[in-house]
N, C-alpha and C positions, 0 to 999 in steps of 0.2 A: 440321716441320709444313708451311713454305712451300715447302721444296723437293718435298714430296709432292703438293701441292696442284698446282703447277706443271707437274710430272710430268703430272698428269692431265689439265691445259689442255692442254697440248703434245699430249698422246696425242688428244683430241677435235677439236684443230683439223686433225690429221694425217688422223684419219679421215673427217672433214666434208670435208676440201679434197681428197682423196687422187684420188676418180672427179671426171671432167671433168663429169658430170652433177650432181652435187651442188655444184660451183662454178657452175654456171649457176642451180640450182634458187634458191640464195641470192641472189640479183640479179636475174635476167630476170623472174621472176613480179610481184614487186614493181614493177619499172618498166613492165611491161606493164598491170598494174590502175589505177596513176597514170594512164598515157597513155590508155587507155581510159574512165576515168572523167571526165578532164580534158576530151577530145574529144567523147564518145558522151554521155554523162549532163550534157543541156545544158536546163534547164528555161526558158530566158528565151525570149519571143516577139518577135522583132524585125521581120518583115514577114510580116502577117497575108493568105492568099489570100483576097480577097474577091468576092462574087458579088453582083450589083446586080440588081435586079428593080423597074422604076419604070412603076409603073401610071397616074401621073397625068403626067407628060411636062410639066409647066410649069416657069416659070421659077424656083420655088422648090427642085422637087425637084432641077435642074440645078444650082444654088447648092449645096445638100446634097452632091451627086454629087462636088463641084469640092472641097469640104472634106475630104469623106474621101480624096480624090486627091492634094490639096497636104499630107496629113499623112505622118509619116514610119513610122506603123506599120502602115498598109494599103497593100495594091496589088491593084488590081480587075482580076481575071483574067477575069471572064467576064460577060454579061449573060444574064438569064432574063427571057421572054416570058410564062412560066406559071408555075404552082404547081409543077407536073409538072418542068418544067426547073430550078426553083432546088431541088426535093427531090433531083431527080436530080446535080447539083453537089455536094450534102454528103454523098451514098450515096457518090458515087466516089471521093469524096476530093479532086476538082478544086478544092473552096473550103472554106474553116473555117468560114466563114460566110456570110450571105445578107443584105444589108438589102433590105426589102420596103418601098416608098414607096405609101401607100394611094392611091386614086383622089380627088381634090379635095383633096389636101395644099396644093398652091400657092393655092387660091380659101381655103383655110382662115385661112393664113398671112396672103393679103390682107385678109381679114374681119377680123384679129385673135382667131382663135380657134386652137384647139391642133390642131396637125397630129398625122398618125398614121403613125408608122414604127416598122417590127418588124423585129427582129433574130432572126434563124433560127441557131443556135449545134449544133456539133458537140459534145455534151456527152461522149463517150466519155472526153475525158481532162479532167476535172475543173479541174485546175489551168493548163491553157491557157484554157480557156472562161471562166474568171473572168477573167483577163488581157485576152482579145480584150471582153469584156464589159465591163470597165473603160476599156479604150481607145477602144471606140464611145462610151460614155456621155461620154467627155472630149471627143470631136468632136461630139456632139450638143451638148453643153454651149455650145461655142462657137459651134456655129450659132446657138442661142438668145439668146445674147447679142447676136451680131451683129444680128439681126432687132429684138429689142427696142432696141437704138440706133437703129436704122433708123426705126422706129416713133416713136419720140419726138422725132428730127429733123424727121420729116414732120409731127407736130403743132405743132413751133415755129414752122413756116412757114406753115401753116393758119390763116387769121385767123378762118376760119368756128368753129374748135375753141372753146369754149368752157369747158372744164375748165382746171384748172392745168397747166401747162407744167415739165417739169424741163429745166433743163440738164444734166444725165447723169444716170443709172440708179445709184441708191444700191445699196449691196451690201457685201459681204467679198471680197476677193481673196485666197486663200488660195495663200503662196509654198512650193514643195515643197523641202524640204533633207532630202538622205538620209545619214544619217551612217554611216559604218564601211564601206560597200559604196556608194560614189556611183551606180556605174555599174548596180548592180543583176544584177550576172553571178553565176549561179548556179554557175559553176566556181569562184569565189571562196570559196563556201561549201562545196562538197563535196569539193575535191581534199585541203585540210587533214585534212577526216576521215577522208580514205584513210590518210593516215599511220598512225592510231591504229589502223585495221582490219588494216594488212600487218602494223606492230609486234606485234599481237594473236596474228595467226596463227603468224608467224617464231618468235616466244619459245616460245610456247605447244605449238605441236606438235614442234619439233625438241626439246625439252627432253624432252617425255613419250617421244619416240620412241629418243630416245639410249638412256637409261635401260631400256626396254623392250629394244630391240636386244641390250643385254648379257645379259638373261633367254632371249631365244631362241638366241643363238649359243651359250648356256652357258659364258659369260666372267665372269659374275659372281660365281660361287664363285672362280675365279683371282683375282680383285681381292678378295675379302672373305680370303684367307690370306695378302694382302700386310700390310705394316704399316700400309696407309692405312686411318685410321677412318672410321665413317660421316660423321661431317660432314666432313670433307676429301673424301671421295668425291663427298658432294652438292655441294659449293663446286666442285670441279673439275669436275663434269658442267655445273653450270649457269652459271659466269662466262663459257666460250665463246660461249653462245648469247646470254647478255647483250651481248657485245661484237657479235656478228651483228646483235640489234635494234638497236642505236645506230648500228650503220655503215647498216643501212637507214635507219632515221630520216634520217641525214644526208644520205645519197643522195636518200630522196624529196623533203627540204627543198630542195637543190640542185636537181631537177627543177622543183619547184614554181614556184622564183623564177625561173628561168632559161628555161623552157619555156611556161610557161602566166602568167609574171608575177602572180603570187599575191603580195600586198603582206605585207611581213613587217612590219608596226608596230611590233611588241614586241622583247622582249630574246631572244636566240637562247640566251643561257646558261640563261635560267630555262626556254625550252623543253624543252633538253638536259636539265638538271635534273628536270623533271617528268617527262622521258620515262625517267629513271633510276629515278624513285619508282615510275612504272608498269609497267616492267619486274620489279620485286620482286612485284607481284599476278601477273602473268602466269607467271613462273617460279615462283612457288609452286603455281598451279591445275596447272601442268604436271607437276610434282613430284608432287604429290596423285594426278594420273591416272595416273602412273608407277605407284604403288604398286596400284592398282586394275584394271590390267592386266596380262596374261600375255600377250599378243601385238601386234606393231605395228599390226595393223589394229584391234582393241580399243582401243588407243590413239587412231588416227585416229578412231575412232566416237565415242570420248569428248570429245577435242578439239571435233569438229562440233557434239555436243550441248550443249557450254559456250560455243562461240563464238556459234551461231545466236541462241539468245536475250538473250545479252550484246549482240550488232550489232543486234537490232531496239530494246532498252531504251535503246540507247546514246544515241539523238537525231539518230543521223549523216543520216535522211531523214526520220524522224517526230518531229515537236517533240512532247517529253514533257508540254508543256502540256496538248496535246491528246489525250492519253490517260485513261482512266477513272481518277480517282482512288486505288483500290486499287493499280493499275499505277504510277502516279507513285510511291508509297511503296517501291513493290519495286525503282525504279529506282535508290533511294540503295544498295543493295547492291551496286550493278553499278561496279566500278571502270572501266568503258569511258565512262561516264556522266561523270564527272569529267575523265578527260584528253581526252573531246571538248570541254568547256568550256572548258580550258586553252589548249588547240590553236588553237581557234577565237579565243579571246580575244586570245592572243599575236598570231596572226596578222591579225585582223581590227581588234581594236579597240586594240591596243598595251595590252592590260592588263599592270599588273605585280604583284609578290607580294604588294603591299597587296591590291589588288581580289579577288587569286584565292587567298590563304591558307586560305578553308576547304576549297575544292576539294585543295589541296596535302598540307592536313592530313588529309583524308579518305584521299588515295592513299596518305599514310606509312603511317598506323593501318592500312588495309585490306592492304597490301603486308606491314607487319611481321607481322601478326597469321595472315595465309595462308602466309607463309613459316616462321612457327614453327610451326605447324600440321602443314603439310605436310613439314617436316624431322623434327618429333616421330614422324610415321607411318611417314615415310621409314625412321628409325632402329629402329623395331621392326619393320619388315617386313625388315629386314636380319637383326637379331637372330633 
């Protein structure tokens, strides 16, 4: 039995690696996808192009301008003198936001009244707009603290003021500390997820296409008249692509560490073991698609219809907790969800088996069930 399985494995490797184009397909597309996501998909907002519209021209408005200039998040690129110019800056994309200081701003501050400042945002990208709003709110809050402290110091030296004087302004100072991704780099979040997607595509499509190709070429009947049993044929067909999937996972993990400096805080052995469990699910799904497809084109379409919903519901780009509750329950049937949580937990959080055992158990259970069901259907189809 072992010799027959090894013979089919060798045949599959020779057939897959015989053509130069196939050798390129096994390595280059996964690398390109990782590099594109690592460099191009970036949700970080580092230097915001800011427009400035000062209708006051007083000392307080100039101090607010200096506060934005001194911040590391903003870069004042243009000044508008009218509403039309401010709108044009945002419409043309010359500025991502415009600060509009209302007339009488400095007089209101000097009279201890609330000054009016308006922030005009380009909301086409809601994520970027929310980040810019948070940065601008922080700068304005710092300016407010400075004004309050200055007023309190003025009251302390003003002998005509009869009210109570405070030596300092009471309040709560919040100190921010971010765990697992201190620099808040979106690359650290997305690149590990690419490993999950690439591993899914490679093992899913190659398995389905390999078996369907035998049907199209008419060699499936030749295999069936040999002493090879269905279970041996199934193992011989799936083992090579399981090894290819593991190779791609190791390759992309190395690229993530060496090129993008993604931290691997957890165990590499745990990551590899989880990859093996996940491959069981994708191989089983590919085997099932091979039983319902008669041509390679049908197998590719079936793989697409499986991958696209699974990718969307995996939590790669859209948090599962933000989805409608019925959809959240549906994600529990998706093996990509569990492997995505494992990969990001191992990379960023340093999670161990004690933390990830529910996801590992779910992957193992789903993988075994999918493989057994697909193998039974494959066996009946061959008979």
